SEBALO-914165 format. One record per residue (C-alpha): residue number from 1; x, y, z. Coordinates in Angstrom, 3 decimals, padded with zeros to 6 digits. Last residue first. Layout:
residues N
<node num="NUM" px="X" py="Y" pz="Z"/>
...
END
This chain:
residues 112
<node num="112" px="138.975" py="097.908" pz="110.710"/>
<node num="111" px="137.943" py="101.491" pz="110.421"/>
<node num="110" px="138.603" py="102.034" pz="106.599"/>
<node num="109" px="138.097" py="105.745" pz="105.538"/>
<node num="108" px="141.128" py="105.422" pz="103.175"/>
<node num="107" px="142.327" py="101.759" pz="102.549"/>
<node num="106" px="145.780" py="100.408" pz="103.272"/>
<node num="105" px="146.798" py="097.112" pz="101.946"/>
<node num="104" px="149.572" py="095.101" pz="103.536"/>
<node num="103" px="151.837" py="092.036" pz="102.255"/>
<node num="102" px="149.818" py="090.732" pz="099.352"/>
<node num="101" px="151.802" py="088.402" pz="096.939"/>
<node num="100" px="152.778" py="090.005" pz="093.657"/>
<node num="99" px="155.821" py="087.773" pz="093.039"/>
<node num="98" px="158.210" py="090.712" pz="093.887"/>
<node num="97" px="156.304" py="091.238" pz="097.306"/>
<node num="96" px="153.396" py="093.418" pz="097.632"/>
<node num="95" px="152.511" py="096.490" pz="099.745"/>
<node num="94" px="149.502" py="098.493" pz="098.473"/>
<node num="93" px="148.457" py="102.004" pz="099.437"/>
<node num="92" px="145.038" py="103.774" pz="098.872"/>
<node num="91" px="144.986" py="107.346" pz="100.116"/>
<node num="90" px="143.497" py="109.027" pz="103.147"/>
<node num="89" px="146.765" py="109.896" pz="104.739"/>
<node num="88" px="146.943" py="107.371" pz="107.612"/>
<node num="87" px="145.184" py="104.642" pz="105.692"/>
<node num="86" px="143.295" py="102.302" pz="107.784"/>
<node num="85" px="144.388" py="098.635" pz="107.333"/>
<node num="84" px="142.577" py="096.343" pz="104.916"/>
<node num="83" px="142.982" py="092.525" pz="105.618"/>
<node num="82" px="139.504" py="092.296" pz="107.228"/>
<node num="81" px="137.853" py="093.627" pz="104.211"/>
<node num="80" px="139.075" py="090.656" pz="102.149"/>
<node num="79" px="141.432" py="091.463" pz="099.346"/>
<node num="78" px="141.052" py="090.053" pz="095.789"/>
<node num="77" px="144.269" py="090.783" pz="094.006"/>
<node num="76" px="144.727" py="091.258" pz="090.270"/>
<node num="75" px="148.150" py="091.865" pz="088.823"/>
<node num="74" px="148.129" py="093.112" pz="085.205"/>
<node num="73" px="149.823" py="090.963" pz="082.548"/>
<node num="72" px="153.055" py="091.116" pz="080.628"/>
<node num="71" px="155.365" py="092.288" pz="083.359"/>
<node num="70" px="158.297" py="094.210" pz="081.934"/>
<node num="69" px="156.485" py="097.380" pz="083.039"/>
<node num="68" px="157.412" py="096.427" pz="086.703"/>
<node num="67" px="155.104" py="095.169" pz="089.500"/>
<node num="66" px="157.192" py="095.769" pz="092.633"/>
<node num="65" px="157.551" py="099.419" pz="092.074"/>
<node num="64" px="153.724" py="099.783" pz="091.339"/>
<node num="63" px="152.043" py="101.102" pz="088.317"/>
<node num="62" px="154.646" py="099.648" pz="085.652"/>
<node num="61" px="152.394" py="096.658" pz="084.656"/>
<node num="60" px="148.806" py="097.440" pz="085.595"/>
<node num="59" px="147.754" py="096.884" pz="089.132"/>
<node num="58" px="144.283" py="095.538" pz="089.519"/>
<node num="57" px="142.836" py="095.581" pz="093.248"/>
<node num="56" px="139.578" py="093.982" pz="093.973"/>
<node num="55" px="138.227" py="094.859" pz="097.388"/>
<node num="54" px="136.401" py="093.496" pz="100.492"/>
<node num="53" px="133.247" py="091.770" pz="101.641"/>
<node num="52" px="130.969" py="092.766" pz="098.844"/>
<node num="51" px="133.048" py="094.780" pz="096.304"/>
<node num="50" px="135.144" py="097.954" pz="096.386"/>
<node num="49" px="137.110" py="098.282" pz="093.198"/>
<node num="48" px="140.576" py="099.601" pz="093.511"/>
<node num="47" px="142.965" py="100.484" pz="090.619"/>
<node num="46" px="141.020" py="103.817" pz="089.796"/>
<node num="45" px="141.900" py="104.982" pz="093.309"/>
<node num="44" px="145.420" py="105.272" pz="092.218"/>
<node num="43" px="148.057" py="103.385" pz="094.209"/>
<node num="42" px="150.351" py="104.581" pz="096.964"/>
<node num="41" px="153.480" py="102.398" pz="097.197"/>
<node num="40" px="154.684" py="099.599" pz="099.488"/>
<node num="39" px="157.358" py="096.844" pz="098.562"/>
<node num="38" px="159.951" py="099.427" pz="097.829"/>
<node num="37" px="162.559" py="099.241" pz="100.786"/>
<node num="36" px="161.572" py="097.335" pz="103.831"/>
<node num="35" px="157.886" py="096.221" pz="103.637"/>
<node num="34" px="154.710" py="095.313" pz="105.424"/>
<node num="33" px="156.116" py="094.073" pz="108.609"/>
<node num="32" px="158.119" py="097.154" pz="109.027"/>
<node num="31" px="154.993" py="099.346" pz="109.150"/>
<node num="30" px="154.965" py="102.036" pz="106.369"/>
<node num="29" px="156.165" py="105.163" pz="107.828"/>
<node num="28" px="154.069" py="108.406" pz="107.349"/>
<node num="27" px="155.538" py="111.254" pz="105.187"/>
<node num="26" px="153.047" py="111.950" pz="102.533"/>
<node num="25" px="155.389" py="110.118" pz="100.023"/>
<node num="24" px="154.871" py="106.943" pz="102.185"/>
<node num="23" px="157.917" py="106.258" pz="104.120"/>
<node num="22" px="160.322" py="103.291" pz="104.210"/>
<node num="21" px="160.498" py="100.588" pz="106.672"/>
<node num="20" px="162.944" py="100.230" pz="109.631"/>
<node num="19" px="164.243" py="096.698" pz="110.643"/>
<node num="18" px="167.257" py="096.877" pz="108.532"/>
<node num="17" px="168.123" py="100.194" pz="110.123"/>
<node num="16" px="167.984" py="098.941" pz="113.711"/>
<node num="15" px="170.567" py="096.335" pz="112.713"/>
<node num="14" px="172.765" py="098.800" pz="111.090"/>
<node num="13" px="172.660" py="101.148" pz="114.217"/>
<node num="12" px="173.292" py="098.158" pz="116.509"/>
<node num="11" px="176.275" py="096.872" pz="114.648"/>
<node num="10" px="177.862" py="100.403" pz="114.419"/>
<node num="9" px="177.322" py="100.975" pz="117.990"/>
<node num="8" px="179.004" py="097.520" pz="118.766"/>
<node num="7" px="181.928" py="098.471" pz="116.419"/>
<node num="6" px="182.311" py="101.844" pz="118.069"/>
<node num="5" px="182.374" py="100.385" pz="121.610"/>
<node num="4" px="185.006" py="097.869" pz="120.577"/>
<node num="3" px="187.175" py="100.710" pz="119.054"/>
<node num="2" px="186.859" py="102.667" pz="122.361"/>
<node num="1" px="187.816" py="099.683" pz="124.277"/>
END
């Protein structure tokens, strides 16, 4: 019975770990629906241009964990204002998958 309880506990713990996201360098947790491992990262303010109705984000190769230096072209994303989440630490953060698709975007001072 003790072995069975240990196995169930191990499965529950490993299942819970899979659902957790990683932390921003400042210590807050990225939401699990945005990423699991390295999909999210702070980005430099210079990479973000505020435009009417949203933002244009340009990520040079090697400037985000999911947009490696092996990429030949920068990633350019047009992000509507309503897709921006408030940034808990006042920095810009971008979550993308390995193809460059937007998962989440965090903007400082954004009240949406």
